[in-house]
C-alpha positions in Angstrom: 7.8 9.7 1.9 10.8 11.8 2.9 13.4 10.4 5.4 13.3 11.8 8.9 15.3 11.4 12.0 13.7 8.8 14.4 12.0 10.2 17.4 12.1 8.6 20.9 9.1 6.6 21.9 7.0 8.3 24.6 4.9 6.7 27.3 5.7 5.1 30.6 5.2 1.7 32.1 7.0 -1.5 31.2 9.6 -1.5 28.5 10.7 -4.2 26.2 14.0 -4.4 27.9 12.2 -5.3 31.2 10.8 -8.5 29.8 12.3 -11.8 28.5 11.6 -12.9 25.0 9.3 -15.4 26.2 7.4 -12.9 28.4 7.1 -10.5 25.4 5.7 -13.2 23.2 3.2 -14.0 25.8 1.9 -10.4 25.6 1.8 -10.4 21.8 0.7 -13.9 20.9 -3.0 -13.8 22.1 -3.5 -10.6 20.1 -2.5 -12.0 16.8 -5.0 -13.2 14.3 -4.9 -17.0 13.5 -4.6 -18.4 9.9 -7.2 -21.0 9.1 -4.8 -22.7 6.8 -2.1 -23.3 9.5 -2.5 -26.6 11.2 0.8 -25.6 13.1 1.0 -21.9 14.1 3.2 -19.9 16.3 5.3 -21.5 19.1 7.5 -24.0 17.1 10.6 -23.5 14.9 8.2 -23.2 12.0 4.7 -22.7 11.2 3.0 -25.2 8.8 0.5 -24.0 6.1 -1.8 -26.1 4.0 -2.5 -24.8 0.4 -4.8 -26.9 -1.9 -2.9 -25.1 -4.7 0.6 -26.3 -4.9 1.7 -22.8 -5.7 2.1 -20.0 -3.2 2.5 -16.2 -3.7 5.4 -14.9 -1.4 6.5 -11.3 -0.8 8.5 -9.5 1.8 8.5 -5.8 2.7 10.5 -3.8 5.4 9.4 -0.8 7.3 12.0 1.3 9.1 11.4 3.9 11.9 12.1 7.4 10.6 12.1 6.3 6.9 8.6 4.7 6.6 6.9 5.8 9.7 7.4 8.2 12.6 6.3 7.3 16.0 5.1 10.9 16.8 2.9 10.6 13.8 1.7 7.0 14.1 0.6 4.8 16.9 1.8 1.2 17.2 -1.6 0.2 16.0 -1.2 2.3 12.9 2.2 0.9 12.2 0.9 -2.7 12.5 -2.0 -2.1 10.3 0.3 -0.4 7.7 2.7 -3.3 7.8 -0.1 -5.8 7.2 -1.8 -3.7 4.4 1.1 -3.2 2.2 2.2 -6.9 2.3 -1.4 -8.2 1.9 -1.9 -6.0 -1.2 1.2 -7.6 -2.9 -0.4 -11.1 -2.6 -3.9 -9.8 -3.7 -2.1 -8.0 -6.7 -1.0 -11.5 -7.9 -4.5 -12.8 -7.9 -3.9 -14.6 -4.7 -5.9 -14.7 -1.4 -3.6 -13.5 1.4 -3.5 -16.2 3.9 -0.5 -15.6 6.4 2.0 -13.2 7.6 5.4 -13.9 9.2 6.7 -10.9 11.2 10.3 -9.9 12.1 10.3 -7.0 14.7 13.5 -5.2 15.8 13.0 -3.0 18.9 15.2 -0.7 21.1 15.0 -2.0 24.8 13.3 1.3 25.7 10.3 0.5 23.5 7.2 0.6 25.6 5.4 -2.9 25.9 2.1 -1.0 25.3 3.5 0.0 21.9 4.2 -3.7 21.0 0.7 -4.6 22.1 -0.7 -1.8 20.1 1.3 -3.1 17.1 -0.1 -6.7 17.5 -3.5 -5.1 17.5 -2.9 -3.3 14.4 -1.7 -6.4 12.6 -5.0 -7.9 13.5 -6.9 -4.9 12.3 -5.1 -5.0 8.9 -5.6 -8.8 8.4 -9.3 -8.6 9.4 -10.8 -7.8 5.9 -9.2 -10.8 4.2 -9.0 -13.3 7.2 -5.3 -13.6 7.0 -3.4 -14.7 10.2 0.2 -14.2 11.8 1.7 -17.5 11.9 5.2 -16.8 13.3 8.3 -14.5 13.1 11.1 -13.2 15.3 11.9 -10.6 17.9 15.3 -8.9 18.2 16.8 -5.9 20.0 18.3 -3.0 17.9 18.9 0.7 17.8 15.6 1.6 16.0 12.2 0.1 15.2 12.3 -2.1 12.1 9.4 -4.4 10.9 9.9 -7.0 8.3 6.8 -8.8 7.0 6.6 -11.8 4.7 3.1 -12.6 3.2 1.9 -15.9 1.8 -1.0 -16.1 -0.6 -3.1 -18.9 -1.9 -3.7 -18.8 -5.6 -6.8 -21.0 -5.4 -6.2 -22.4 -8.8 -5.9 -19.0 -10.6 -3.1 -18.3 -12.9 -0.8 -15.8 -11.3 -1.4 -12.2 -12.7 2.0 -10.8 -13.8 3.1 -7.3 -14.8 4.0 -8.5 -18.0 0.8 -9.6 -19.6 -0.9 -6.4 -20.7 -2.0 -6.4 -24.4 -2.9 -3.7 -26.9 -6.6 -3.2 -26.7 -7.0 -4.0 -23.0 -8.6 -1.5 -20.6 -6.5 -0.1 -17.7 -8.6 -0.3 -14.4 -7.9 0.8 -10.9 -9.6 -0.3 -7.7 -9.2 1.6 -4.5 -8.1 5.2 -3.8 -5.4 7.4 -5.3 -3.4 10.2 -3.6 -4.9 10.0 -0.1 -1.7 8.5 1.6 0.4 11.2 0.0 -2.0 13.8 1.0 -2.1 12.6 4.6 1.9 12.7 4.7 1.9 16.3 3.5 -0.6 17.3 6.3 1.6 15.5 8.8 4.8 17.2 7.3 3.1 20.7 7.6 3.3 20.5 11.4 1.4 19.7 14.5 -0.8 22.9 14.2 -2.2 21.8 10.9 -2.8 18.4 12.1 -4.6 19.5 15.2 -6.7 21.9 13.0 -7.5 18.9 10.8 -8.5 16.6 13.6 -10.9 19.1 15.1 -14.5 19.1 14.1 -15.3 21.4 11.2 -12.3 20.7 9.1 -12.9 19.0 5.8 -13.7 15.2 6.2 -11.5 14.5 3.3 -8.4 15.7 5.2 -9.2 13.3 8.2 -9.7 10.5 5.8 -6.2 11.2 4.3 -4.5 11.3 7.6 -6.0 7.9 8.3 -5.0 6.6 4.8 -1.3 7.5 5.5 -1.2 6.0 9.0 -3.1 2.8 8.1 -4.1 2.3 4.6 -7.0 -0.1 3.7 -6.3 -1.5 0.2 -9.0 -3.0 -1.9 -7.8 -6.5 -1.1 -10.7 -8.4 -2.5 -10.4 -6.6 -5.9 -7.1 -8.4 -6.6 -8.6 -12.0 -6.8 -11.8 -10.6 -8.3 -9.9 -8.9 -11.1 -8.0 -12.0 -11.7 -11.2 -13.9 -12.0 -12.5 -11.4 -14.4 -9.5 -12.1 -16.7 -6.9 -9.4 -15.7 -3.9 -9.7 -18.0 -1.6 -7.7 -15.8 -1.7 -6.3 -12.3 0.3 -4.7 -9.4 -0.7 -2.6 -6.3 0.1 1.1 -6.5 2.8 1.4 -3.8 5.1 4.0 -5.5 2.6 6.2 -7.5 0.3 5.7 -10.4 2.7 7.0 -13.0 5.6 5.0 -11.8 3.7 1.8 -11.4 1.8 2.1 -14.7 5.3 2.6 -16.2 6.5 -0.7 -14.7 3.5 -2.5 -16.3 4.2 -0.8 -19.6 7.9 -1.8 -19.7 7.3 -5.3 -18.6 4.6 -5.9 -21.1 6.2 -3.8 -23.9 3.1 -1.6 -24.3 2.0 2.0 -23.9 -0.4 2.7 -21.0 -2.6 5.7 -22.1 -4.2 7.1 -19.0 -7.3 9.3 -18.9 -7.1 12.9 -18.0 -7.0 12.9 -14.1 -9.3 15.9 -14.0 -12.1 13.4 -14.9 -11.3 11.2 -11.8 -13.3 11.8 -8.6 -10.1 11.5 -6.6 -9.1 14.9 -7.7 -12.1 16.7 -6.4 -11.6 14.6 -3.2 -8.1 15.8 -2.8 -8.6 19.5 -3.7 -10.0 20.6 -0.2 -7.0 18.9 1.4 -4.5 20.6 -0.9 -6.2 23.9 0.0 -5.1 23.4 3.6 -1.4 23.2 2.5 -1.5 25.9 -0.2 -3.5 28.4 1.8 -6.4 28.0 -0.9 -4.7 29.4 -4.0 -6.7 27.7 -6.7 -4.0 27.1 -9.3 -1.5 25.8 -6.8 -4.3 23.7 -5.0 -5.2 21.8 -8.2 -1.5 21.3 -9.1 -0.8 19.8 -5.7 -3.9 17.6 -5.9 -2.9 16.3 -9.3 0.6 15.6 -8.1 -0.7 13.5 -5.1 -3.1 11.6 -7.5 -0.5 10.9 -10.0 2.8 10.3 -8.0 1.6 9.6 -4.5 2.2 6.0 -3.3 1.1 3.8 -0.5 -2.6 3.7 -1.0 -2.0 0.2 -2.4 -5.0 0.0 -4.7 -5.0 -2.5 -7.5 -3.8 -1.4 -10.9 -4.6 -3.8 -13.7 -5.2 -4.4 -17.3 -8.3 -6.4 -18.5 -9.6 -7.4 -21.9 -11.9 -4.8 -23.4 -14.6 -7.4 -23.8 -14.6 -8.2 -20.0 -18.0 -9.0 -18.8 -17.9 -7.4 -15.5 -15.5 -5.6 -13.2 -15.5 -5.6 -9.4 -17.8 -2.9 -7.9 -15.0 -0.6 -6.8 -12.9 -0.9 -10.0 -13.2 1.9 -12.7 -11.6 2.2 -16.2 -8.8 4.9 -16.3 -7.1 4.3 -19.6 -6.3 2.0 -22.4 -3.3 -0.1 -23.6 -1.8 0.8 -26.9 0.7 -0.8 -29.2 3.9 1.4 -29.2 3.6 1.7 -33.0 0.2 3.2 -33.1 -0.1 6.9 -34.1 -1.2 8.1 -30.6 1.7 6.2 -29.0 4.4 7.6 -31.3 5.0 10.6 -28.9 7.0 8.0 -26.9 9.3 7.2 -29.9 8.0 3.6 -30.5 9.1 2.6 -27.0 6.9 1.3 -24.1 5.9 3.9 -21.6 2.9 5.9 -20.2 0.9 8.8 -21.9 -1.0 11.3 -19.8 -3.3 13.4 -22.0 -1.5 12.2 -25.1 1.8 13.4 -24.0 4.7 11.3 -22.4 4.2 11.1 -18.6 6.8 11.7 -15.9 7.0 8.0 -15.2 9.9 8.3 -12.7 8.1 10.7 -10.4 6.9 9.0 -7.2 8.5 7.3 -4.4 12.0 5.7 -4.8 13.5 4.0 -1.8 17.1 5.0 -2.5 16.5 8.4 -4.2 14.2 9.5 -1.5 11.4 10.9 -3.5 
C-alpha cells in the first residue's frame, strides 16, 4: 500500500477532545466484544486471561493513518475490522485459536466520537467469526490516528506451526483469497469517480468485493487451527504477498517452494474484470495486472501452509497451489541450490510485494 498524506476527519458532533478519558471509555467499552477466557476484563490495570495450555501465541501490529488506511476511503468500522483481522490472522497462522485483543489507540483531539464508536463496532465485527474479545488497552492523544493491536491466542494443546518446518515432498496449500485487497486499493487509488462507478448497481460484483476486502478483510481464521490439526509443517498468513511470504517459508525451512501456474487458480478469473476497470479493458494489460495482484498483493491474510503429501483431509476452503522441493533436485536447480520460490519452473520475484520501509 502506498504512503499517503493523512486527510482530516469529517463529520460533526462531539469530538474526542470534548470528553475525558473516562467518558470516552464509557462510550467505547459497551461496544467491545468480551473474551470468554478473561475472568478479569477491562477496567483494571491489567486484564487476566485463563489458558488451559501453558503456552500463548502473541503478536502485535500497528496501523498508521495515511500509511495503512485513509479516513476518506475507510470508515471507523472498516479500520476496526481491519485491525482485528490482521492480528487474529497472525495467531491463527500459528495454529492457535485467537482469544483476546489489547488495543492502543492514538487520536487527534478533533477526532469525532462517532468515529471512535464505529471503530469499536468494527473490532466487534472482526472478532465475531472466532469469538475473540477485547480485554483492554490504552487511549492517547496525538497528531494522527494510530492503532496498535496485540493478539493472544490459545494453542489448545497444539504444537505451534512455524515457518521453518516445510519439508521436501510436502504440498503447498492456501486457504482464503488472493489479490482482492490489492485490487481494492488499486480501485480506491484510481479516484472517487472510479469508486462511485464501482459502488453503483451494474458494475462487476467482483469489484465491490475487492473494495470490501481492502477496507475490512475477512481472513479464513478457522483454517489456521484446522490446518495445524491436519498436520501442517509450516504456516503463515499472507500479509505481504504470496511470493514474498512463500519466500519467507522457503528460506526459514531451507527448501524450494514450487508454485503452480497462477493462470490455473480461480482467483485470476475473479480479478480480471476488476483489472479491466483500471486498464480500460486492454486484454494483455488486464491479465498482467490481475496476475500481479494475485502474486504480490498483500493484506488478504489467507493461510499459506505446507502439509505432508499423505495428509488425509484439508479444510474445506484450502486448495493445493504447489509443492515443496529439495534445493538439490533438478527442477530446483534454476535457483542455484539455494532456498527460494519457483513460479512456472523459473525463479520468482520473491521480493515483489509490500515492504513497510521500502513502501512497495
